[in-house]
Backbone as JSON, one array per atom type, in Angstrom:
{
  "sequence": "MKIGVVDYGRAGNIYNIVNALEAAGADAGTISNADDFAQYDQLVIPGVGAFPDALEEIETRGLRGALLANIARKPTLGICLGMQILCKVGFEFVECDGLGVVDGEVRPIQCKGPVPRMGFGSIEVVRPSRLLAGVTPTDEFYFMHSYEVVNYTDVTGLTSYAEHRYVCAFETGHIFGVQFHPERSREAGIGVLKNFLHAGE",
  "N": [[0.83, -1.19, 0.0], [0.5, 2.23, -0.82], [0.95, 5.27, 0.81], [-0.32, 8.49, 0.9], [0.51, 11.67, 2.05], [-1.31, 14.48, 2.66], [-0.47, 17.59, 1.53], [-1.36, 20.64, 2.2], [-0.48, 23.09, 2.8], [-0.77, 23.6, 5.47], [0.34, 21.73, 7.01], [2.58, 21.63, 8.64], [4.64, 19.71, 10.22], [5.11, 17.89, 8.05], [7.05, 16.25, 6.83], [8.11, 14.86, 8.95], [5.97, 13.23, 9.48], [5.86, 11.68, 7.14], [8.33, 10.36, 7.45], [7.81, 8.94, 9.81], [5.76, 7.25, 8.96], [7.17, 5.72, 7.11], [8.95, 4.5, 8.86], [7.13, 2.87, 10.07], [6.74, 1.06, 8.12], [5.61, 1.8, 5.72], [5.18, 2.76, 2.27], [5.61, 5.86, 1.55], [4.56, 9.18, 0.54], [4.09, 12.58, -0.61], [1.18, 14.61, -1.22], [0.36, 17.21, -3.25], [-1.14, 18.34, -5.21], [-4.18, 17.96, -7.17], [-3.84, 15.89, -9.04], [-2.02, 14.18, -7.88], [-3.27, 12.39, -6.18], [-3.96, 9.98, -7.4], [-1.81, 8.27, -7.24], [-1.78, 7.01, -4.82], [-2.9, 4.7, -2.27], [-3.93, 5.0, 0.26], [-4.72, 7.65, 2.58], [-3.29, 10.33, 4.49], [-4.21, 13.0, 6.45], [-2.71, 15.66, 7.68], [-1.94, 18.35, 10.0], [-1.46, 21.54, 11.49], [-2.42, 24.48, 13.22], [-5.01, 26.84, 12.34], [-8.5, 26.12, 12.05], [-10.3, 27.5, 10.09], [-8.37, 28.61, 8.38], [-7.12, 26.36, 7.34], [-9.18, 25.19, 5.8], [-9.52, 27.22, 3.94], [-7.05, 27.17, 2.61], [-7.17, 24.63, 1.41], [-9.27, 25.03, -0.4], [-8.19, 27.15, -1.95], [-6.02, 25.93, -3.15], [-7.26, 24.2, -4.82], [-7.97, 21.6, -4.03], [-10.15, 20.47, -2.76], [-12.35, 19.02, -4.04], [-11.1, 16.72, -5.21], [-9.93, 15.69, -2.91], [-12.16, 15.03, -1.26], [-13.4, 13.14, -2.93], [-11.51, 11.11, -2.95], [-11.26, 10.49, -0.21], [-13.72, 9.3, 0.13], [-13.42, 6.74, -0.83], [-11.0, 5.63, -0.02], [-8.92, 4.38, 2.64], [-8.5, 6.65, 5.28], [-6.67, 8.81, 7.38], [-6.95, 11.29, 9.73], [-4.94, 13.66, 11.35], [-4.63, 15.47, 14.29], [-5.22, 18.78, 13.56], [-5.96, 17.88, 11.08], [-7.71, 15.79, 11.71], [-9.75, 17.33, 12.84], [-10.73, 18.94, 10.71], [-12.09, 17.11, 9.22], [-14.59, 17.1, 10.25], [-18.02, 18.42, 10.46], [-18.33, 21.16, 11.13], [-16.52, 23.98, 12.41], [-15.54, 26.07, 15.16], [-13.52, 28.01, 15.43], [-12.36, 31.05, 15.96], [-14.23, 31.98, 13.92], [-17.44, 30.76, 12.79], [-17.18, 27.96, 10.74], [-17.53, 25.93, 7.91], [-16.55, 22.54, 7.77], [-14.98, 19.7, 6.15], [-17.01, 17.91, 6.3], [-17.14, 15.14, 6.48], [-17.41, 13.55, 8.72], [-19.74, 13.48, 11.49], [-19.33, 15.84, 13.41], [-18.37, 18.51, 15.68], [-16.07, 21.23, 16.14], [-14.68, 22.71, 18.85], [-13.54, 25.2, 21.3], [-11.26, 24.0, 23.81], [-12.47, 23.55, 27.03], [-11.32, 23.84, 30.09], [-9.55, 23.38, 33.26], [-6.88, 23.76, 33.06], [-3.82, 25.06, 31.48], [-4.12, 26.25, 28.14], [-2.88, 26.22, 24.85], [-3.11, 22.62, 25.15], [-0.2, 20.89, 25.72], [2.06, 18.31, 25.38], [2.75, 14.96, 26.66], [0.31, 12.37, 27.07], [-1.93, 9.84, 28.33], [-4.3, 7.57, 26.75], [-7.7, 6.42, 26.66], [-9.07, 3.56, 25.46], [-12.19, 3.1, 24.23], [-13.91, 1.55, 22.79], [-13.84, -1.33, 20.57], [-11.24, -1.03, 18.18], [-9.67, -0.79, 15.1], [-7.55, 0.91, 14.57], [-6.49, 1.58, 17.08], [-5.7, -0.8, 18.12], [-3.98, -2.81, 20.39], [-3.08, -0.7, 21.94], [-2.27, 0.4, 25.2], [-3.1, 1.31, 28.66], [-0.76, 2.41, 29.68], [0.64, 3.46, 27.59], [1.81, 6.45, 26.03], [0.92, 9.46, 24.36], [1.57, 12.21, 22.15], [0.26, 15.43, 22.54], [-0.9, 18.52, 21.17], [-2.76, 21.12, 21.13], [-5.6, 23.38, 20.96], [-8.26, 23.13, 20.55], [-11.11, 20.94, 20.39], [-12.78, 17.92, 19.29], [-16.25, 17.56, 19.39], [-19.58, 16.29, 20.24], [-19.76, 13.86, 18.86], [-20.31, 10.52, 17.73], [-19.01, 8.11, 17.01], [-16.84, 7.36, 18.65], [-13.65, 6.19, 19.57], [-11.53, 6.56, 21.25], [-10.66, 8.23, 24.29], [-9.28, 11.0, 26.11], [-7.82, 12.53, 29.01], [-7.44, 15.73, 30.47], [-6.43, 18.13, 32.71], [-8.68, 17.69, 34.39], [-10.62, 17.41, 32.48], [-12.35, 15.48, 30.19], [-12.17, 14.19, 26.99], [-12.73, 13.65, 23.42], [-10.31, 11.79, 21.67], [-9.9, 10.12, 19.6], [-11.51, 8.8, 16.72], [-13.48, 6.55, 14.71], [-14.91, 5.47, 11.8], [-16.14, 3.29, 9.59], [-13.92, 3.35, 6.97], [-12.67, 5.62, 7.76], [-10.59, 7.45, 9.88], [-9.61, 9.22, 12.84], [-7.3, 11.07, 14.82], [-6.53, 12.96, 17.69], [-4.09, 13.33, 18.83], [-0.52, 13.38, 18.05], [0.77, 10.95, 16.24], [3.24, 10.73, 14.97], [4.98, 11.96, 16.66], [4.99, 10.5, 18.89], [6.63, 8.44, 19.67], [7.34, 4.93, 20.09], [4.74, 4.06, 20.63], [3.19, 5.67, 18.96], [4.17, 4.89, 16.43], [3.2, 2.32, 16.43], [0.41, 2.78, 16.18], [0.37, 3.9, 13.62], [1.28, 1.69, 12.17], [-0.94, 0.05, 12.51], [-2.75, 1.5, 10.97], [-1.72, 1.1, 8.42], [-2.67, -1.42, 7.8], [-5.31, -1.01, 7.46], [-6.43, -0.88, 4.96], [-6.51, -3.42, 4.01]],
  "CA": [[0.0, 0.0, 0.0], [1.2, 3.51, -0.83], [0.22, 6.25, 1.61], [-0.06, 9.87, 0.54], [0.26, 12.69, 3.08], [-1.84, 15.64, 1.94], [0.22, 18.84, 1.84], [-2.22, 21.75, 1.79], [0.09, 24.32, 3.31], [-1.0, 23.72, 6.9], [0.74, 20.45, 7.58], [3.59, 21.81, 9.67], [5.73, 18.74, 10.23], [4.7, 16.87, 7.09], [8.11, 15.28, 6.53], [8.18, 13.97, 10.11], [4.91, 12.23, 9.3], [6.34, 10.76, 6.1], [9.38, 9.54, 8.05], [7.2, 8.02, 10.77], [5.06, 6.23, 8.17], [8.19, 4.83, 6.56], [9.42, 3.7, 9.99], [6.09, 1.88, 10.32], [6.76, 0.1, 7.02], [4.83, 2.28, 4.58], [5.74, 3.47, 1.12], [4.89, 7.12, 1.77], [4.95, 10.37, -0.2], [3.23, 13.74, -0.36], [0.18, 15.01, -2.21], [0.28, 18.67, -3.25], [-2.13, 18.79, -6.19], [-5.26, 16.98, -7.37], [-3.39, 14.75, -9.82], [-1.19, 13.29, -7.07], [-4.05, 11.4, -5.43], [-4.04, 8.7, -8.12], [-0.63, 7.45, -6.94], [-1.81, 6.49, -3.45], [-4.0, 3.83, -1.87], [-4.44, 5.48, 1.55], [-4.44, 9.06, 2.77], [-3.13, 10.93, 5.8], [-4.44, 14.45, 6.44], [-2.11, 16.22, 8.88], [-2.28, 19.77, 10.14], [-1.34, 22.37, 12.68], [-2.9, 25.81, 12.87], [-6.41, 27.21, 12.55], [-9.52, 25.42, 11.25], [-10.72, 28.2, 8.87], [-7.23, 28.78, 7.48], [-6.91, 25.09, 6.67], [-10.19, 25.03, 4.75], [-9.23, 28.21, 2.89], [-5.92, 26.68, 1.83], [-7.64, 23.52, 0.59], [-10.03, 25.62, -1.5], [-7.29, 27.94, -2.8], [-5.14, 25.03, -3.91], [-8.08, 23.37, -5.69], [-7.86, 20.22, -3.57], [-11.33, 19.98, -2.04], [-13.1, 18.01, -4.79], [-10.31, 15.49, -5.3], [-9.75, 15.18, -1.56], [-13.4, 14.38, -0.84], [-13.62, 11.96, -3.76], [-10.59, 10.05, -2.52], [-11.65, 10.09, 1.14], [-14.92, 8.47, 0.03], [-13.12, 5.36, -1.22], [-9.69, 5.17, 0.45], [-8.68, 4.57, 4.07], [-8.01, 8.01, 5.54], [-6.36, 9.13, 8.77], [-6.75, 12.7, 10.04], [-4.11, 13.86, 12.53], [-4.75, 16.78, 14.93], [-6.1, 19.63, 12.75], [-6.47, 17.02, 10.01], [-8.89, 15.14, 12.29], [-10.8, 18.31, 13.07], [-11.35, 19.43, 9.48], [-13.0, 16.09, 8.7], [-15.91, 17.33, 10.87], [-18.97, 19.27, 9.73], [-18.22, 22.59, 11.39], [-15.59, 24.39, 13.43], [-15.82, 27.37, 15.77], [-12.24, 28.64, 15.77], [-12.46, 32.45, 15.54], [-15.51, 32.16, 13.26], [-18.07, 29.49, 12.4], [-16.64, 27.6, 9.43], [-17.84, 24.57, 7.48], [-15.45, 21.63, 7.53], [-15.16, 18.83, 4.99], [-18.31, 17.27, 6.46], [-17.02, 13.69, 6.32], [-17.93, 12.97, 9.95], [-20.73, 14.33, 12.14], [-18.74, 16.39, 14.62], [-18.09, 19.94, 15.76], [-14.78, 21.54, 16.73], [-14.88, 23.85, 19.75], [-12.4, 25.41, 22.21], [-11.16, 23.19, 25.02], [-12.88, 24.23, 28.26], [-10.75, 23.05, 31.18], [-8.92, 24.15, 34.32], [-5.45, 23.84, 32.8], [-3.4, 25.96, 30.41], [-4.43, 25.9, 26.76], [-3.05, 24.86, 24.34], [-2.54, 21.45, 25.81], [1.05, 20.48, 25.09], [2.79, 17.29, 26.11], [2.32, 13.57, 26.54], [-0.78, 11.9, 27.9], [-2.46, 8.52, 27.99], [-5.64, 7.55, 26.17], [-8.57, 5.32, 27.05], [-9.77, 2.96, 24.33], [-13.54, 2.9, 24.76], [-14.58, 0.5, 22.04], [-12.89, -1.98, 19.68], [-10.74, -0.13, 17.15], [-8.53, -1.3, 14.32], [-6.45, 1.85, 14.65], [-5.93, 1.61, 18.42], [-5.42, -2.16, 18.57], [-2.71, -2.96, 21.09], [-2.79, 0.43, 22.81], [-2.5, 0.09, 26.61], [-3.2, 2.51, 29.5], [0.56, 2.97, 29.99], [1.17, 4.14, 26.4], [1.6, 7.9, 26.05], [0.88, 10.08, 23.04], [1.86, 13.64, 22.22], [-0.84, 16.33, 22.2], [-0.61, 19.95, 21.06], [-3.95, 21.69, 20.49], [-6.46, 24.24, 21.77], [-9.65, 22.84, 20.19], [-11.44, 19.52, 20.5], [-13.96, 17.43, 18.58], [-17.37, 17.27, 20.3], [-20.85, 15.85, 19.63], [-19.48, 12.81, 17.89], [-20.77, 9.25, 18.29], [-18.15, 6.97, 16.68], [-15.63, 7.59, 19.43], [-12.9, 5.0, 19.96], [-10.56, 6.89, 22.28], [-10.82, 9.44, 25.08], [-8.14, 11.38, 26.91], [-8.16, 13.47, 30.08], [-6.47, 16.81, 30.68], [-6.89, 19.15, 33.66], [-10.03, 17.29, 34.82], [-11.54, 17.46, 31.34], [-12.29, 14.25, 29.4], [-12.66, 14.53, 25.66], [-12.46, 12.73, 22.31], [-8.98, 11.86, 21.05], [-9.86, 9.24, 18.42], [-12.76, 8.27, 16.21], [-13.34, 5.57, 13.62], [-16.18, 5.13, 11.17], [-15.8, 2.68, 8.33], [-12.49, 3.46, 6.62], [-12.24, 6.96, 8.15], [-10.02, 7.47, 11.22], [-9.08, 10.51, 13.27], [-6.65, 11.11, 16.14], [-6.18, 14.31, 18.1], [-2.67, 13.33, 19.16], [0.42, 13.28, 16.93], [1.49, 9.67, 16.3], [4.62, 10.89, 14.49], [5.78, 12.48, 17.76], [4.61, 9.69, 20.05], [7.59, 7.35, 19.86], [6.93, 3.61, 19.64], [3.28, 3.96, 20.68], [2.68, 6.29, 17.74], [4.51, 4.04, 15.3], [2.25, 1.21, 16.48], [-0.86, 3.25, 15.62], [0.56, 4.02, 12.17], [1.31, 0.32, 11.63], [-2.34, -0.39, 12.41], [-3.38, 2.18, 9.83], [-1.25, 0.47, 7.17], [-3.47, -2.61, 7.54], [-6.72, -0.64, 7.36], [-6.89, -1.07, 3.6], [-6.43, -4.83, 3.61]],
  "C": [[0.88, 1.26, 0.0], [0.33, 4.54, -0.1], [0.64, 7.66, 1.23], [-0.43, 10.82, 1.67], [-0.12, 13.98, 2.37], [-1.16, 16.92, 2.44], [-0.62, 19.99, 1.3], [-1.76, 23.07, 2.39], [-0.09, 24.54, 4.78], [-0.56, 22.46, 7.63], [1.77, 20.59, 8.68], [4.74, 20.84, 9.53], [5.47, 17.58, 9.27], [5.78, 15.82, 6.85], [8.39, 14.38, 7.73], [7.13, 12.87, 10.02], [5.32, 11.21, 8.25], [7.39, 9.82, 6.68], [8.8, 8.51, 9.02], [6.44, 6.9, 10.05], [6.05, 5.23, 7.57], [8.77, 3.94, 7.66], [8.41, 2.6, 10.34], [5.99, 0.85, 9.2], [6.02, 0.53, 5.78], [5.72, 2.78, 3.45], [4.98, 4.79, 1.07], [5.45, 8.25, 0.92], [3.97, 11.48, 0.1], [2.31, 14.02, -1.54], [0.06, 16.53, -2.15], [-0.65, 19.21, -4.33], [-3.09, 17.64, -6.48], [-4.8, 15.74, -8.12], [-2.59, 13.74, -9.0], [-1.97, 12.18, -6.4], [-4.04, 10.02, -6.08], [-2.91, 7.75, -7.76], [-0.78, 6.66, -5.64], [-3.08, 5.71, -3.14], [-4.68, 4.29, -0.59], [-3.98, 6.92, 1.74], [-4.2, 9.38, 4.25], [-3.33, 12.43, 5.64], [-3.86, 15.01, 7.74], [-2.59, 17.65, 9.1], [-1.97, 20.34, 11.51], [-1.81, 23.76, 12.27], [-4.39, 25.94, 13.09], [-7.34, 26.52, 11.55], [-9.9, 26.21, 9.99], [-9.57, 28.41, 7.88], [-6.97, 27.51, 6.68], [-7.9, 24.9, 5.53], [-9.96, 26.01, 3.61], [-8.08, 27.74, 1.99], [-6.34, 25.54, 0.9], [-8.42, 24.03, -0.61], [-9.1, 26.34, -2.48], [-6.43, 27.06, -3.69], [-5.93, 24.08, -4.82], [-8.08, 21.9, -5.33], [-9.18, 19.63, -3.07], [-12.05, 18.85, -2.78], [-12.37, 16.69, -4.85], [-10.12, 14.86, -3.93], [-10.99, 14.43, -1.1], [-13.68, 13.11, -1.64], [-12.73, 10.8, -3.33], [-10.87, 9.58, -1.11], [-12.82, 9.11, 1.08], [-14.59, 7.01, -0.26], [-11.78, 4.82, -0.75], [-9.58, 5.33, 1.96], [-7.98, 5.9, 4.33], [-7.81, 8.21, 7.03], [-6.13, 10.63, 8.9], [-5.99, 12.83, 11.35], [-4.24, 15.3, 13.02], [-5.7, 17.69, 14.14], [-6.7, 18.84, 11.6], [-7.68, 16.22, 10.46], [-10.04, 16.12, 12.37], [-11.48, 18.75, 11.77], [-12.2, 18.37, 8.78], [-14.43, 16.32, 9.2], [-16.77, 18.31, 10.06], [-18.69, 20.76, 9.9], [-17.21, 22.84, 12.49], [-15.93, 25.78, 13.93], [-14.53, 28.01, 16.27], [-12.24, 30.03, 15.15], [-13.82, 32.76, 14.93], [-16.14, 30.79, 13.06], [-17.67, 29.18, 10.97], [-17.0, 26.16, 9.11], [-16.55, 23.78, 7.27], [-15.7, 20.8, 6.28], [-16.46, 18.04, 5.09], [-18.29, 15.76, 6.3], [-17.57, 12.97, 7.55], [-18.82, 13.99, 10.66], [-20.17, 14.83, 13.47], [-18.58, 17.89, 14.53], [-16.72, 20.13, 16.42], [-14.92, 22.83, 17.54], [-13.68, 24.02, 20.68], [-12.43, 24.44, 23.4], [-11.54, 24.04, 26.23], [-12.39, 23.4, 29.44], [-10.07, 23.97, 32.18], [-7.42, 24.35, 34.1], [-5.11, 24.82, 31.7], [-3.73, 25.39, 29.04], [-3.56, 26.77, 25.86], [-2.51, 23.79, 25.26], [-1.3, 21.05, 25.03], [1.75, 19.45, 25.96], [2.17, 15.92, 25.95], [1.19, 13.25, 27.5], [-1.25, 10.54, 27.44], [-3.84, 8.65, 27.35], [-6.39, 6.32, 26.67], [-9.3, 4.81, 25.81], [-11.15, 2.53, 24.82], [-14.39, 1.94, 23.93], [-13.58, -0.11, 21.06], [-12.52, -1.08, 18.5], [-9.58, -0.77, 16.42], [-7.31, -0.39, 14.5], [-5.73, 1.79, 16.0], [-5.66, 0.21, 18.97], [-4.03, -2.22, 19.22], [-2.33, -1.81, 21.99], [-3.17, 0.08, 24.26], [-2.59, 1.38, 27.42], [-1.85, 3.15, 29.83], [1.2, 3.65, 28.78], [0.87, 5.64, 26.48], [1.76, 8.46, 24.65], [1.02, 11.59, 23.18], [0.68, 14.47, 21.72], [-0.33, 17.77, 22.11], [-1.79, 20.62, 20.35], [-4.75, 22.51, 21.5], [-7.94, 23.96, 21.54], [-9.86, 21.33, 20.21], [-12.67, 19.19, 19.65], [-15.03, 17.07, 19.61], [-18.59, 16.83, 19.51], [-20.63, 14.79, 18.56], [-19.75, 11.44, 18.51], [-19.84, 8.08, 18.03], [-16.8, 7.09, 17.37], [-14.96, 6.26, 19.78], [-11.92, 5.29, 21.08], [-10.89, 8.2, 22.97], [-9.51, 9.73, 25.8], [-8.61, 12.37, 27.97], [-7.03, 14.48, 30.25], [-7.09, 17.84, 31.61], [-8.36, 18.93, 34.04], [-11.07, 17.39, 33.71], [-11.3, 16.22, 30.47], [-12.89, 14.53, 28.03], [-12.17, 13.54, 24.61], [-11.03, 12.91, 21.8], [-8.85, 10.91, 19.87], [-11.28, 8.86, 18.02], [-12.48, 7.37, 15.02], [-14.73, 5.26, 13.08], [-15.89, 4.59, 9.78], [-14.3, 2.74, 8.08], [-11.92, 4.84, 6.96], [-11.8, 6.94, 9.62], [-9.54, 8.88, 11.56], [-8.43, 10.38, 14.63], [-6.28, 12.55, 16.45], [-4.7, 14.42, 18.46], [-1.82, 13.21, 17.89], [1.17, 11.96, 17.01], [2.96, 9.79, 15.86], [5.55, 11.45, 15.56], [5.58, 11.66, 19.04], [5.44, 8.42, 20.2], [6.99, 6.02, 19.39], [5.41, 3.44, 19.66], [2.66, 4.54, 19.42], [2.97, 5.47, 16.5], [3.56, 2.84, 15.25], [0.9, 1.57, 15.9], [-0.74, 3.37, 14.1], [0.65, 2.65, 11.51], [-0.11, -0.22, 11.5], [-3.04, 0.24, 11.22], [-2.96, 1.55, 8.5], [-2.13, -0.71, 6.79], [-4.95, -2.3, 7.34], [-7.29, -0.88, 5.96], [-6.9, -2.51, 3.14], [-7.78, -5.52, 3.69]]
}
């Protein structure tokens, strides 16, 4: 399987993701225009930054149509902002329509701790998940974000921060999302990426 990491100008550490996918055993590359999608069997949508800026970049680069068409038929993993933009709507600065692939909203984290959340934390697997297979309570994953996915029903993972419990992973059909950064989560993150490699089998 060849995995394409979508480069829409808001990926941040896109080459770290490519390197992590290769460490997991993938044949990985980047997608920067609509024609590139044909080369890949699975997709990773990364991202750091603001929800509305990400959607604007996708539109400006002419990627939206091809991206949605490929998400509809290929295993897709959204990471951090990439997870969030898969949702219907975001409320970062302004109300903004997302890609609408999953039925979720993106809202500011409301908790007693400093935001953005930055650092390692554990996750709780709350239902069987191909992506989170093998994850244990002692595994730690790297988080860096100020917004969270809410009002979503296909939740596979939860995390807690400053007495606030929220969604950190979802899975519906061949669509997966994680709020943490597997490419920065050491062996635990590589394990999640290995699971994603098998999602298309």
